[in-house]
All heavy atoms as a GROMACS GRO file, in nm:
protein
  618
    1MET      N    1 -14.676   1.562   2.846
    1MET     CA    2 -14.780   1.631   2.914
    1MET      C    3 -14.780   1.774   2.866
    1MET      O    4 -14.690   1.850   2.888
    1MET     CB    5 -14.747   1.621   3.062
    1MET     CG    6 -14.848   1.686   3.149
    1MET     SD    7 -14.804   1.674   3.324
    1MET     CE    8 -14.761   1.506   3.345
    2ARG      N    9 -14.886   1.820   2.798
    2ARG     CA   10 -14.889   1.951   2.744
    2ARG      C   11 -15.029   2.010   2.754
    2ARG      O   12 -15.127   1.952   2.716
    2ARG     CB   13 -14.848   1.945   2.595
    2ARG     CG   14 -14.836   2.079   2.528
    2ARG     CD   15 -14.702   2.135   2.556
    2ARG     NE   16 -14.693   2.261   2.484
    2ARG     CZ   17 -14.655   2.373   2.541
    2ARG    NH1   18 -14.624   2.375   2.662
    2ARG    NH2   19 -14.650   2.486   2.472
    3CYS      N   20 -15.037   2.130   2.810
    3CYS     CA   21 -15.164   2.203   2.822
    3CYS      C   22 -15.129   2.343   2.772
    3CYS      O   23 -15.056   2.416   2.835
    3CYS     CB   24 -15.207   2.204   2.968
    3CYS     SG   25 -15.367   2.287   2.987
    4SER      N   26 -15.179   2.382   2.655
    4SER     CA   27 -15.136   2.502   2.587
    4SER      C   28 -15.160   2.632   2.666
    4SER      O   29 -15.093   2.728   2.644
    4SER     CB   30 -15.205   2.511   2.448
    4SER     OG   31 -15.343   2.518   2.465
    5ALA      N   32 -15.255   2.634   2.756
    5ALA     CA   33 -15.287   2.756   2.827
    5ALA      C   34 -15.186   2.790   2.937
    5ALA      O   35 -15.181   2.904   2.980
    5ALA     CB   36 -15.429   2.750   2.885
    6PHE      N   37 -15.109   2.694   2.980
    6PHE     CA   38 -15.017   2.713   3.095
    6PHE      C   39 -14.880   2.670   3.055
    6PHE      O   40 -14.860   2.579   2.976
    6PHE     CB   41 -15.066   2.630   3.214
    6PHE     CG   42 -15.203   2.667   3.259
    6PHE    CD1   43 -15.311   2.585   3.228
    6PHE    CD2   44 -15.225   2.782   3.331
    6PHE    CE1   45 -15.437   2.617   3.270
    6PHE    CE2   46 -15.351   2.814   3.376
    6PHE     CZ   47 -15.460   2.732   3.342
    7PRO      N   48 -14.776   2.725   3.118
    7PRO     CA   49 -14.639   2.681   3.097
    7PRO      C   50 -14.626   2.536   3.143
    7PRO      O   51 -14.687   2.495   3.243
    7PRO     CB   52 -14.554   2.772   3.188
    7PRO     CG   53 -14.639   2.887   3.220
    7PRO     CD   54 -14.783   2.840   3.210
    8GLU      N   55 -14.546   2.460   3.074
    8GLU     CA   56 -14.536   2.318   3.100
    8GLU      C   57 -14.481   2.287   3.242
    8GLU      O   58 -14.534   2.198   3.312
    8GLU     CB   59 -14.444   2.250   2.998
    8GLU     CG   60 -14.442   2.099   3.013
    8GLU     CD   61 -14.374   2.032   2.894
    8GLU    OE1   62 -14.337   2.096   2.798
    8GLU    OE2   63 -14.354   1.907   2.907
    9ASP      N   64 -14.385   2.369   3.289
    9ASP     CA   65 -14.332   2.343   3.420
    9ASP      C   66 -14.435   2.372   3.531
    9ASP      O   67 -14.435   2.305   3.635
    9ASP     CB   68 -14.203   2.424   3.447
    9ASP     CG   69 -14.225   2.578   3.444
    9ASP    OD1   70 -14.312   2.623   3.364
    9ASP    OD2   71 -14.154   2.647   3.517
   10LEU      N   72 -14.526   2.461   3.504
   10LEU     CA   73 -14.631   2.491   3.601
   10LEU      C   74 -14.731   2.375   3.608
   10LEU      O   75 -14.775   2.332   3.713
   10LEU     CB   76 -14.704   2.622   3.564
   10LEU     CG   77 -14.816   2.668   3.655
   10LEU    CD1   78 -14.771   2.682   3.798
   10LEU    CD2   79 -14.875   2.796   3.604
   11VAL      N   80 -14.764   2.320   3.492
   11VAL     CA   81 -14.856   2.207   3.486
   11VAL      C   82 -14.792   2.084   3.554
   11VAL      O   83 -14.859   2.015   3.629
   11VAL     CB   84 -14.898   2.175   3.338
   11VAL    CG1   85 -14.979   2.045   3.331
   11VAL    CG2   86 -14.973   2.292   3.277
   12VAL      N   87 -14.663   2.063   3.527
   12VAL     CA   88 -14.596   1.948   3.590
   12VAL      C   89 -14.595   1.964   3.741
   12VAL      O   90 -14.624   1.868   3.814
   12VAL     CB   91 -14.453   1.938   3.534
   12VAL    CG1   92 -14.369   1.840   3.617
   12VAL    CG2   93 -14.454   1.896   3.389
   13ALA      N   94 -14.568   2.084   3.788
   13ALA     CA   95 -14.568   2.108   3.936
   13ALA      C   96 -14.708   2.086   3.995
   13ALA      O   97 -14.720   2.029   4.102
   13ALA     CB   98 -14.515   2.246   3.966
   14GLN      N   99 -14.812   2.134   3.925
   14GLN     CA  100 -14.948   2.118   3.976
   14GLN      C  101 -14.987   1.968   3.975
   14GLN      O  102 -15.051   1.921   4.069
   14GLN     CB  103 -15.049   2.198   3.897
   14GLN     CG  104 -15.190   2.191   3.949
   14GLN     CD  105 -15.205   2.253   4.088
   14GLN    OE1  106 -15.151   2.359   4.115
   14GLN    NE2  107 -15.279   2.186   4.174
   15CYS      N  108 -14.950   1.895   3.875
   15CYS     CA  109 -14.976   1.748   3.871
   15CYS      C  110 -14.908   1.678   3.986
   15CYS      O  111 -14.964   1.592   4.050
   15CYS     CB  112 -14.935   1.690   3.735
   15CYS     SG  113 -15.045   1.735   3.600
   16ALA      N  114 -14.782   1.716   4.013
   16ALA     CA  115 -14.709   1.659   4.124
   16ALA      C  116 -14.776   1.694   4.256
   16ALA      O  117 -14.783   1.611   4.349
   16ALA     CB  118 -14.565   1.709   4.122
   17TRP      N  119 -14.826   1.816   4.267
   17TRP     CA  120 -14.899   1.859   4.387
   17TRP      C  121 -15.022   1.770   4.408
   17TRP      O  122 -15.048   1.725   4.520
   17TRP     CB  123 -14.941   2.004   4.374
   17TRP     CG  124 -14.995   2.064   4.498
   17TRP    CD1  125 -14.928   2.137   4.591
   17TRP    CD2  126 -15.131   2.054   4.548
   17TRP    NE1  127 -15.013   2.175   4.693
   17TRP    CE2  128 -15.137   2.126   4.670
   17TRP    CE3  129 -15.247   1.994   4.499
   17TRP    CZ2  130 -15.254   2.136   4.742
   17TRP    CZ3  131 -15.362   2.006   4.576
   17TRP    CH2  132 -15.366   2.076   4.694
   18GLU      N  133 -15.098   1.746   4.301
   18GLU     CA  134 -15.217   1.661   4.309
   18GLU      C  135 -15.180   1.522   4.355
   18GLU      O  136 -15.249   1.465   4.443
   18GLU     CB  137 -15.288   1.655   4.172
   18GLU     CG  138 -15.344   1.785   4.124
   18GLU     CD  139 -15.470   1.830   4.196
   18GLU    OE1  140 -15.538   1.745   4.256
   18GLU    OE2  141 -15.495   1.950   4.193
   19ARG      N  142 -15.076   1.462   4.299
   19ARG     CA  143 -15.032   1.327   4.334
   19ARG      C  144 -14.989   1.326   4.484
   19ARG      O  145 -15.021   1.230   4.557
   19ARG     CB  146 -14.914   1.282   4.250
   19ARG     CG  147 -14.958   1.225   4.115
   19ARG     CD  148 -14.841   1.156   4.047
   19ARG     NE  149 -14.718   1.237   4.044
   19ARG     CZ  150 -14.693   1.330   3.949
   19ARG    NH1  151 -14.778   1.354   3.853
   19ARG    NH2  152 -14.578   1.397   3.953
   20THR      N  153 -14.914   1.427   4.525
   20THR     CA  154 -14.867   1.429   4.661
   20THR      C  155 -14.982   1.447   4.760
   20THR      O  156 -14.987   1.382   4.864
   20THR     CB  157 -14.764   1.546   4.677
   20THR    OG1  158 -14.660   1.530   4.583
   20THR    CG2  159 -14.707   1.548   4.816
   21TYR      N  160 -15.076   1.529   4.725
   21TYR     CA  161 -15.192   1.550   4.811
   21TYR      C  162 -15.271   1.420   4.829
   21TYR      O  163 -15.312   1.384   4.940
   21TYR     CB  164 -15.283   1.660   4.751
   21TYR     CG  165 -15.395   1.701   4.841
   21TYR    CD1  166 -15.374   1.792   4.943
   21TYR    CD2  167 -15.523   1.649   4.821
   21TYR    CE1  168 -15.478   1.832   5.029
   21TYR    CE2  169 -15.627   1.688   4.905
   21TYR     CZ  170 -15.604   1.776   5.007
   21TYR     OH  171 -15.708   1.816   5.091
   22ARG      N  172 -15.293   1.348   4.717
   22ARG     CA  173 -15.361   1.218   4.726
   22ARG      C  174 -15.277   1.117   4.809
   22ARG      O  175 -15.335   1.040   4.887
   22ARG     CB  176 -15.385   1.164   4.585
   22ARG     CG  177 -15.504   1.228   4.518
   22ARG     CD  178 -15.548   1.154   4.393
   22ARG     NE  179 -15.438   1.133   4.300
   22ARG     CZ  180 -15.397   1.222   4.208
   22ARG    NH1  181 -15.458   1.340   4.199
   22ARG    NH2  182 -15.299   1.196   4.127
   23GLY      N  183 -15.146   1.123   4.794
   23GLY     CA  184 -15.060   1.036   4.875
   23GLY      C  185 -15.068   1.066   5.023
   23GLY      O  186 -15.069   0.974   5.105
   24LEU      N  187 -15.082   1.191   5.054
   24LEU     CA  188 -15.093   1.229   5.192
   24LEU      C  189 -15.225   1.188   5.254
   24LEU      O  190 -15.235   1.149   5.370
   24LEU     CB  191 -15.078   1.383   5.206
   24LEU     CG  192 -15.065   1.443   5.343
   24LEU    CD1  193 -14.949   1.382   5.420
   24LEU    CD2  194 -15.050   1.594   5.334
   25ALA      N  195 -15.330   1.182   5.172
   25ALA     CA  196 -15.463   1.140   5.220
   25ALA      C  197 -15.474   0.988   5.228
   25ALA      O  198 -15.566   0.939   5.292
   25ALA     CB  199 -15.567   1.195   5.124
   26ASP      N  200 -15.383   0.913   5.170
   26ASP     CA  201 -15.390   0.768   5.167
   26ASP      C  202 -15.338   0.712   5.301
   26ASP      O  203 -15.223   0.734   5.336
   26ASP     CB  204 -15.306   0.713   5.051
   26ASP     CG  205 -15.318   0.566   5.034
   26ASP    OD1  206 -15.377   0.495   5.117
   26ASP    OD2  207 -15.266   0.517   4.929
   27PRO      N  208 -15.420   0.637   5.371
   27PRO     CA  209 -15.379   0.580   5.503
   27PRO      C  210 -15.255   0.486   5.488
   27PRO      O  211 -15.180   0.469   5.584
   27PRO     CB  212 -15.497   0.501   5.550
   27PRO     CG  213 -15.614   0.553   5.472
   27PRO     CD  214 -15.560   0.604   5.342
   28ALA      N  215 -15.236   0.432   5.374
   28ALA     CA  216 -15.119   0.342   5.353
   28ALA      C  217 -14.988   0.415   5.365
   28ALA      O  218 -14.881   0.353   5.385
   28ALA     CB  219 -15.132   0.274   5.216
   29ASN      N  220 -14.990   0.547   5.349
   29ASN     CA  221 -14.870   0.629   5.356
   29ASN      C  222 -14.846   0.694   5.490
   29ASN      O  223 -14.774   0.792   5.499
   29ASN     CB  224 -14.871   0.735   5.243
   29ASN     CG  225 -14.869   0.676   5.108
   29ASN    OD1  226 -14.808   0.571   5.087
   29ASN    ND2  227 -14.934   0.739   5.015
   30ARG      N  228 -14.905   0.644   5.594
   30ARG     CA  229 -14.902   0.712   5.723
   30ARG      C  230 -14.761   0.724   5.780
   30ARG      O  231 -14.734   0.810   5.861
   30ARG     CB  232 -14.996   0.647   5.823
   30ARG     CG  233 -14.954   0.508   5.866
   30ARG     CD  234 -15.057   0.453   5.969
   30ARG     NE  235 -15.017   0.322   6.009
   30ARG     CZ  236 -15.051   0.209   5.949
   30ARG    NH1  237 -15.129   0.216   5.840
   30ARG    NH2  238 -15.012   0.090   5.993
   31LEU      N  239 -14.669   0.637   5.736
   31LEU     CA  240 -14.530   0.647   5.784
   31LEU      C  241 -14.449   0.755   5.707
   31LEU      O  242 -14.338   0.784   5.745
   31LEU     CB  243 -14.460   0.512   5.777
   31LEU     CG  244 -14.525   0.401   5.863
   31LEU    CD1  245 -14.453   0.271   5.840
   31LEU    CD2  246 -14.524   0.442   6.010
   32GLN      N  247 -14.505   0.806   5.600
   32GLN     CA  248 -14.435   0.905   5.518
   32GLN      C  249 -14.501   1.042   5.528
   32GLN      O  250 -14.473   1.129   5.446
   32GLN     CB  251 -14.439   0.860   5.369
   32GLN     CG  252 -14.376   0.727   5.346
   32GLN     CD  253 -14.398   0.682   5.201
   32GLN    OE1  254 -14.476   0.742   5.128
   32GLN    NE2  255 -14.329   0.581   5.160
   33THR      N  256 -14.577   1.065   5.630
   33THR     CA  257 -14.653   1.188   5.640
   33THR      C  258 -14.564   1.312   5.638
   33THR      O  259 -14.591   1.410   5.567
   33THR     CB  260 -14.737   1.188   5.770
   33THR    OG1  261 -14.826   1.076   5.765
   33THR    CG2  262 -14.819   1.314   5.785
   34ALA      N  263 -14.456   1.311   5.718
   34ALA     CA  264 -14.370   1.427   5.725
   34ALA      C  265 -14.307   1.463   5.588
   34ALA      O  266 -14.304   1.575   5.545
   34ALA     CB  267 -14.259   1.408   5.826
   35ALA      N  268 -14.256   1.359   5.518
   35ALA     CA  269 -14.195   1.378   5.388
   35ALA      C  270 -14.297   1.429   5.283
   35ALA      O  271 -14.268   1.518   5.206
   35ALA     CB  272 -14.131   1.250   5.340
   36LEU      N  273 -14.416   1.374   5.289
   36LEU     CA  274 -14.521   1.415   5.197
   36LEU      C  275 -14.564   1.560   5.226
   36LEU      O  276 -14.589   1.635   5.134
   36LEU     CB  277 -14.640   1.321   5.204
   36LEU     CG  278 -14.618   1.184   5.142
   36LEU    CD1  279 -14.730   1.088   5.175
   36LEU    CD2  280 -14.600   1.195   4.992
   37ARG      N  281 -14.570   1.599   5.352
   37ARG     CA  282 -14.607   1.736   5.385
   37ARG      C  283 -14.501   1.832   5.339
   37ARG      O  284 -14.531   1.941   5.287
   37ARG     CB  285 -14.628   1.749   5.537
   37ARG     CG  286 -14.759   1.693   5.583
   37ARG     CD  287 -14.774   1.715   5.731
   37ARG     NE  288 -14.900   1.663   5.774
   37ARG     CZ  289 -14.940   1.652   5.902
   37ARG    NH1  290 -14.857   1.695   5.996
   37ARG    NH2  291 -15.055   1.602   5.932
   38ARG      N  292 -14.375   1.797   5.357
   38ARG     CA  293 -14.263   1.883   5.308
   38ARG      C  294 -14.272   1.898   5.156
   38ARG      O  295 -14.257   2.009   5.104
   38ARG     CB  296 -14.131   1.826   5.350
   38ARG     CG  297 -14.091   1.854   5.492
   38ARG     CD  298 -13.945   1.821   5.521
   38ARG     NE  299 -13.914   1.682   5.495
   38ARG     CZ  300 -13.926   1.583   5.584
   38ARG    NH1  301 -13.974   1.610   5.704
   38ARG    NH2  302 -13.895   1.461   5.553
   39ARG      N  303 -14.296   1.786   5.088
   39ARG     CA  304 -14.308   1.791   4.941
   39ARG      C  305 -14.426   1.876   4.900
   39ARG      O  306 -14.418   1.956   4.806
   39ARG     CB  307 -14.319   1.647   4.890
   39ARG     CG  308 -14.338   1.636   4.741
   39ARG     CD  309 -14.211   1.666   4.666
   39ARG     NE  310 -14.233   1.636   4.524
   39ARG     CZ  311 -14.176   1.709   4.428
   39ARG    NH1  312 -14.092   1.803   4.456
   39ARG    NH2  313 -14.198   1.678   4.304
   40LEU      N  314 -14.540   1.862   4.967
   40LEU     CA  315 -14.658   1.941   4.935
   40LEU      C  316 -14.630   2.090   4.954
   40LEU      O  317 -14.669   2.172   4.871
   40LEU     CB  318 -14.777   1.895   5.017
   40LEU     CG  319 -14.911   1.945   4.978
   40LEU    CD1  320 -14.950   1.897   4.838
   40LEU    CD2  321 -15.016   1.901   5.077
   41LEU      N  322 -14.563   2.122   5.060
   41LEU     CA  323 -14.526   2.263   5.084
   41LEU      C  324 -14.434   2.318   4.976
   41LEU      O  325 -14.455   2.429   4.923
   41LEU     CB  326 -14.462   2.280   5.222
   41LEU     CG  327 -14.422   2.422   5.262
   41LEU    CD1  328 -14.543   2.510   5.263
   41LEU    CD2  329 -14.358   2.419   5.401
   42GLU      N  330 -14.333   2.241   4.938
   42GLU     CA  331 -14.240   2.280   4.832
   42GLU      C  332 -14.315   2.303   4.700
   42GLU      O  333 -14.293   2.402   4.633
   42GLU     CB  334 -14.134   2.172   4.814
   42GLU     CG  335 -14.045   2.192   4.698
   42GLU     CD  336 -13.960   2.066   4.663
   42GLU    OE1  337 -13.929   1.993   4.758
   42GLU    OE2  338 -13.928   2.052   4.546
   43LEU      N  339 -14.404   2.212   4.669
   43LEU     CA  340 -14.478   2.224   4.541
   43LEU      C  341 -14.577   2.343   4.547
   43LEU      O  342 -14.599   2.410   4.448
   43LEU     CB  343 -14.551   2.094   4.510
   43LEU     CG  344 -14.460   1.975   4.472
   43LEU    CD1  345 -14.539   1.845   4.476
   43LEU    CD2  346 -14.399   2.001   4.333
   44SER      N  347 -14.636   2.364   4.666
   44SER     CA  348 -14.728   2.478   4.681
   44SER      C  349 -14.659   2.606   4.654
   44SER      O  350 -14.710   2.696   4.582
   44SER     CB  351 -14.785   2.478   4.822
   44SER     OG  352 -14.867   2.364   4.843
   45VAL      N  353 -14.539   2.620   4.706
   45VAL     CA  354 -14.458   2.745   4.685
   45VAL      C  355 -14.425   2.758   4.537
   45VAL      O  356 -14.436   2.867   4.478
   45VAL     CB  357 -14.332   2.742   4.771
   45VAL    CG1  358 -14.238   2.852   4.731
   45VAL    CG2  359 -14.370   2.756   4.920
   46ARG      N  360 -14.382   2.648   4.476
   46ARG     CA  361 -14.345   2.652   4.332
   46ARG      C  362 -14.464   2.692   4.246
   46ARG      O  363 -14.449   2.773   4.153
   46ARG     CB  364 -14.292   2.514   4.290
   46ARG     CG  365 -14.229   2.511   4.155
   46ARG     CD  366 -14.181   2.377   4.116
   46ARG     NE  367 -14.085   2.323   4.213
   46ARG     CZ  368 -14.040   2.204   4.214
   46ARG    NH1  369 -14.077   2.116   4.122
   46ARG    NH2  370 -13.951   2.164   4.306
   47VAL      N  371 -14.582   2.639   4.272
   47VAL     CA  372 -14.698   2.671   4.197
   47VAL      C  373 -14.746   2.814   4.223
   47VAL      O  374 -14.774   2.892   4.131
   47VAL     CB  375 -14.812   2.570   4.220
   47VAL    CG1  376 -14.944   2.617   4.159
   47VAL    CG2  377 -14.776   2.432   4.164
   48TRP      N  378 -14.755   2.848   4.353
   48TRP     CA  379 -14.810   2.980   4.390
   48TRP      C  380 -14.725   3.096   4.338
   48TRP      O  381 -14.780   3.197   4.292
   48TRP     CB  382 -14.823   2.987   4.542
   48TRP     CG  383 -14.893   3.112   4.586
   48TRP    CD1  384 -14.834   3.229   4.628
   48TRP    CD2  385 -15.032   3.138   4.586
   48TRP    NE1  386 -14.928   3.323   4.658
   48TRP    CE2  387 -15.051   3.269   4.633
   48TRP    CE3  388 -15.144   3.061   4.554
   48TRP    CZ2  389 -15.178   3.326   4.646
   48TRP    CZ3  390 -15.268   3.118   4.570
   48TRP    CH2  391 -15.286   3.249   4.615
   49TRP      N  392 -14.594   3.084   4.344
   49TRP     CA  393 -14.507   3.198   4.307
   49TRP      C  394 -14.453   3.183   4.166
   49TRP      O  395 -14.356   3.255   4.130
   49TRP     CB  396 -14.395   3.210   4.408
   49TRP     CG  397 -14.444   3.250   4.543
   49TRP    CD1  398 -14.456   3.169   4.652
   49TRP    CD2  399 -14.500   3.375   4.579
   49TRP    NE1  400 -14.513   3.239   4.756
   49TRP    CE2  401 -14.542   3.368   4.712
   49TRP    CE3  402 -14.520   3.494   4.510
   49TRP    CZ2  403 -14.598   3.473   4.781
   49TRP    CZ3  404 -14.579   3.602   4.581
   49TRP    CH2  405 -14.616   3.591   4.714
   50HIS      N  406 -14.507   3.102   4.083
   50HIS     CA  407 -14.460   3.085   3.945
   50HIS      C  408 -14.477   3.221   3.871
   50HIS      O  409 -14.578   3.290   3.890
   50HIS     CB  410 -14.541   2.977   3.873
   50HIS     CG  411 -14.479   2.937   3.745
   50HIS    ND1  412 -14.497   3.010   3.629
   50HIS    CD2  413 -14.399   2.832   3.711
   50HIS    CE1  414 -14.429   2.951   3.531
   50HIS    NE2  415 -14.372   2.843   3.579
   51PRO      N  416 -14.383   3.259   3.787
   51PRO     CA  417 -14.392   3.390   3.716
   51PRO      C  418 -14.516   3.403   3.628
   51PRO      O  419 -14.560   3.514   3.600
   51PRO     CB  420 -14.267   3.392   3.631
   51PRO     CG  421 -14.172   3.297   3.694
   51PRO     CD  422 -14.255   3.192   3.763
   52TYR      N  423 -14.575   3.292   3.587
   52TYR     CA  424 -14.696   3.298   3.503
   52TYR      C  425 -14.806   3.379   3.569
   52TYR      O  426 -14.879   3.448   3.498
   52TYR     CB  427 -14.744   3.154   3.474
   52TYR     CG  428 -14.879   3.150   3.409
   52TYR    CD1  429 -14.891   3.176   3.273
   52TYR    CD2  430 -14.994   3.118   3.480
   52TYR    CE1  431 -15.013   3.171   3.212
   52TYR    CE2  432 -15.117   3.113   3.421
   52TYR     CZ  433 -15.128   3.141   3.284
   52TYR     OH  434 -15.250   3.139   3.227
   53TRP      N  435 -14.816   3.374   3.700
   53TRP     CA  436 -14.928   3.440   3.770
   53TRP      C  437 -14.921   3.592   3.762
   53TRP      O  438 -15.020   3.660   3.789
   53TRP     CB  439 -14.936   3.393   3.914
   53TRP     CG  440 -14.955   3.245   3.925
   53TRP    CD1  441 -14.873   3.157   3.985
   53TRP    CD2  442 -15.062   3.166   3.867
   53TRP    NE1  443 -14.925   3.030   3.972
   53TRP    CE2  444 -15.037   3.033   3.898
   53TRP    CE3  445 -15.173   3.197   3.790
   53TRP    CZ2  446 -15.123   2.928   3.860
   53TRP    CZ3  447 -15.259   3.095   3.751
   53TRP    CH2  448 -15.233   2.963   3.786
   54GLN      N  449 -14.808   3.650   3.727
   54GLN     CA  450 -14.798   3.794   3.714
   54GLN      C  451 -14.885   3.848   3.600
   54GLN      O  452 -14.928   3.962   3.607
   54GLN     CB  453 -14.654   3.835   3.692
   54GLN     CG  454 -14.567   3.809   3.814
   54GLN     CD  455 -14.420   3.840   3.792
   54GLN    OE1  456 -14.381   3.876   3.683
   54GLN    NE2  457 -14.342   3.827   3.898
   55GLN      N  458 -14.912   3.766   3.502
   55GLN     CA  459 -14.992   3.812   3.389
   55GLN      C  460 -15.125   3.739   3.374
   55GLN      O  461 -15.206   3.774   3.293
   55GLN     CB  462 -14.913   3.794   3.257
   55GLN     CG  463 -14.902   3.648   3.215
   55GLN     CD  464 -14.772   3.611   3.155
   55GLN    OE1  465 -14.681   3.688   3.157
   55GLN    NE2  466 -14.765   3.493   3.098
   56ALA      N  467 -15.146   3.635   3.454
   56ALA     CA  468 -15.266   3.552   3.442
   56ALA      C  469 -15.390   3.626   3.494
   56ALA      O  470 -15.384   3.711   3.581
   56ALA     CB  471 -15.248   3.425   3.521
   57GLY      N  472 -15.502   3.591   3.436
   57GLY     CA  473 -15.627   3.652   3.475
   57GLY      C  474 -15.691   3.578   3.591
   57GLY      O  475 -15.648   3.473   3.635
   58ILE      N  476 -15.800   3.633   3.636
   58ILE     CA  477 -15.877   3.576   3.748
   58ILE      C  478 -15.933   3.440   3.702
   58ILE      O  479 -15.980   3.423   3.588
   58ILE     CB  480 -15.991   3.669   3.787
   58ILE    CG1  481 -15.934   3.799   3.843
   58ILE    CG2  482 -16.087   3.605   3.889
   58ILE    CD1  483 -16.036   3.905   3.871
   59GLY      N  484 -15.929   3.344   3.791
   59GLY     CA  485 -15.984   3.216   3.762
   59GLY      C  486 -15.884   3.118   3.702
   59GLY      O  487 -15.915   3.000   3.685
   60GLN      N  488 -15.765   3.163   3.672
   60GLN     CA  489 -15.667   3.078   3.609
   60GLN      C  490 -15.612   2.971   3.706
   60GLN      O  491 -15.573   2.860   3.658
   60GLN     CB  492 -15.554   3.158   3.547
   60GLN     CG  493 -15.596   3.239   3.427
   60GLN     CD  494 -15.655   3.152   3.320
   60GLN    OE1  495 -15.592   3.061   3.271
   60GLN    NE2  496 -15.779   3.179   3.284
   61ARG      N  497 -15.606   3.000   3.832
   61ARG     CA  498 -15.560   2.900   3.927
   61ARG      C  499 -15.652   2.780   3.932
   61ARG      O  500 -15.610   2.666   3.932
   61ARG     CB  501 -15.542   2.961   4.066
   61ARG     CG  502 -15.426   3.059   4.074
   61ARG     CD  503 -15.402   3.107   4.215
   61ARG     NE  504 -15.311   3.218   4.215
   61ARG     CZ  505 -15.176   3.208   4.223
   61ARG    NH1  506 -15.120   3.090   4.232
   61ARG    NH2  507 -15.101   3.315   4.224
   62ALA      N  508 -15.782   2.806   3.934
   62ALA     CA  509 -15.884   2.696   3.929
   62ALA      C  510 -15.871   2.620   3.797
   62ALA      O  511 -15.884   2.498   3.795
   62ALA     CB  512 -16.020   2.754   3.949
   63ALA      N  513 -15.848   2.690   3.689
   63ALA     CA  514 -15.835   2.625   3.559
   63ALA      C  515 -15.712   2.536   3.556
   63ALA      O  516 -15.714   2.426   3.499
   63ALA     CB  517 -15.828   2.729   3.445
   64LEU      N  518 -15.606   2.582   3.618
   64LEU     CA  519 -15.485   2.498   3.628
   64LEU      C  520 -15.510   2.370   3.706
   64LEU      O  521 -15.471   2.262   3.667
   64LEU     CB  522 -15.369   2.575   3.691
   64LEU     CG  523 -15.241   2.496   3.722
   64LEU    CD1  524 -15.176   2.449   3.592
   64LEU    CD2  525 -15.145   2.578   3.804
   65ARG      N  526 -15.577   2.384   3.820
   65ARG     CA  527 -15.609   2.265   3.899
   65ARG      C  528 -15.695   2.166   3.821
   65ARG      O  529 -15.671   2.046   3.825
   65ARG     CB  530 -15.677   2.306   4.031
   65ARG     CG  531 -15.583   2.370   4.130
   65ARG     CD  532 -15.642   2.388   4.267
   65ARG     NE  533 -15.759   2.470   4.268
   65ARG     CZ  534 -15.760   2.602   4.284
   65ARG    NH1  535 -15.648   2.666   4.296
   65ARG    NH2  536 -15.874   2.670   4.284
   66SER      N  537 -15.792   2.218   3.748
   66SER     CA  538 -15.879   2.130   3.667
   66SER      C  539 -15.797   2.062   3.558
   66SER      O  540 -15.815   1.942   3.532
   66SER     CB  541 -15.990   2.215   3.603
   66SER     OG  542 -16.078   2.260   3.704
   67ALA      N  543 -15.708   2.138   3.493
   67ALA     CA  544 -15.627   2.080   3.384
   67ALA      C  545 -15.538   1.971   3.442
   67ALA      O  546 -15.519   1.866   3.380
   67ALA     CB  547 -15.542   2.189   3.319
   68ALA      N  548 -15.478   1.994   3.560
   68ALA     CA  549 -15.390   1.895   3.620
   68ALA      C  550 -15.469   1.769   3.656
   68ALA      O  551 -15.419   1.658   3.638
   68ALA     CB  552 -15.324   1.953   3.746
   69ARG      N  553 -15.590   1.781   3.706
   69ARG     CA  554 -15.673   1.666   3.738
   69ARG      C  555 -15.707   1.585   3.613
   69ARG      O  556 -15.709   1.466   3.618
   69ARG     CB  557 -15.796   1.708   3.814
   69ARG     CG  558 -15.766   1.750   3.955
   69ARG     CD  559 -15.894   1.783   4.032
   69ARG     NE  560 -15.859   1.853   4.154
   69ARG     CZ  561 -15.897   1.975   4.183
   69ARG    NH1  562 -15.978   2.043   4.103
   69ARG    NH2  563 -15.861   2.033   4.295
   70GLU      N  564 -15.730   1.654   3.505
   70GLU     CA  565 -15.765   1.588   3.379
   70GLU      C  566 -15.643   1.510   3.327
   70GLU      O  567 -15.658   1.405   3.263
   70GLU     CB  568 -15.812   1.687   3.274
   70GLU     CG  569 -15.949   1.744   3.300
   70GLU     CD  570 -15.987   1.852   3.203
   70GLU    OE1  571 -15.923   1.862   3.097
   70GLU    OE2  572 -16.084   1.922   3.230
   71LEU      N  573 -15.522   1.561   3.350
   71LEU     CA  574 -15.403   1.497   3.302
   71LEU      C  575 -15.357   1.384   3.390
   71LEU      O  576 -15.274   1.300   3.345
   71LEU     CB  577 -15.288   1.601   3.288
   71LEU     CG  578 -15.305   1.707   3.182
   71LEU    CD1  579 -15.200   1.813   3.194
   71LEU    CD2  580 -15.300   1.643   3.045
   72SER      N  581 -15.404   1.377   3.511
   72SER     CA  582 -15.363   1.270   3.604
   72SER      C  583 -15.462   1.154   3.598
   72SER      O  584 -15.575   1.165   3.650
   72SER     CB  585 -15.358   1.324   3.744
   72SER     OG  586 -15.266   1.430   3.754
   73PRO      N  587 -15.420   1.044   3.537
   73PRO     CA  588 -15.513   0.928   3.526
   73PRO      C  589 -15.554   0.867   3.658
   73PRO      O  590 -15.664   0.820   3.672
   73PRO     CB  591 -15.435   0.827   3.443
   73PRO     CG  592 -15.295   0.868   3.451
   73PRO     CD  593 -15.294   1.016   3.483
   74GLU      N  594 -15.469   0.876   3.758
   74GLU     CA  595 -15.503   0.814   3.886
   74GLU      C  596 -15.601   0.898   3.967
   74GLU      O  597 -15.651   0.857   4.069
   74GLU     CB  598 -15.377   0.789   3.972
   74GLU     CG  599 -15.298   0.913   4.006
   74GLU     CD  600 -15.194   0.954   3.902
   74GLU    OE1  601 -15.177   0.884   3.802
   74GLU    OE2  602 -15.134   1.059   3.924
   75ALA      N  603 -15.633   1.019   3.920
   75ALA     CA  604 -15.727   1.104   3.989
   75ALA      C  605 -15.871   1.065   3.964
   75ALA      O  606 -15.962   1.110   4.032
   75ALA     CB  607 -15.707   1.254   3.951
   76ARG      N  608 -15.893   0.980   3.871
   76ARG     CA  609 -16.030   0.941   3.835
   76ARG      C  610 -16.080   0.830   3.919
   76ARG      O  611 -16.030   0.752   3.980
   76ARG     CB  612 -16.032   0.900   3.689
   76ARG     CG  613 -15.996   1.018   3.601
   76ARG     CD  614 -16.004   0.982   3.457
   76ARG     NE  615 -15.957   1.097   3.383
   76ARG     CZ  616 -15.862   1.091   3.294
   76ARG    NH1  617 -15.801   0.981   3.265
   76ARG    NH2  618 -15.826   1.202   3.231
   0.00000   0.00000   0.00000
């Protein structure tokens, strides 16, 4: 998984965030809600406070989310 505009660990974390968010929205996972919320919070912190954002320009967070969605085949 490689997206040249962003650090690989940031893209991996954002992709995991997308998967976890979809898992939380899935009614089949209703017994795992607490664990999925904890995971989503952990990933949110990891993505939000990544060192990359110290130098990134405006709009890069949206670009990261778009890139992560494109890399996740189950998002389609």
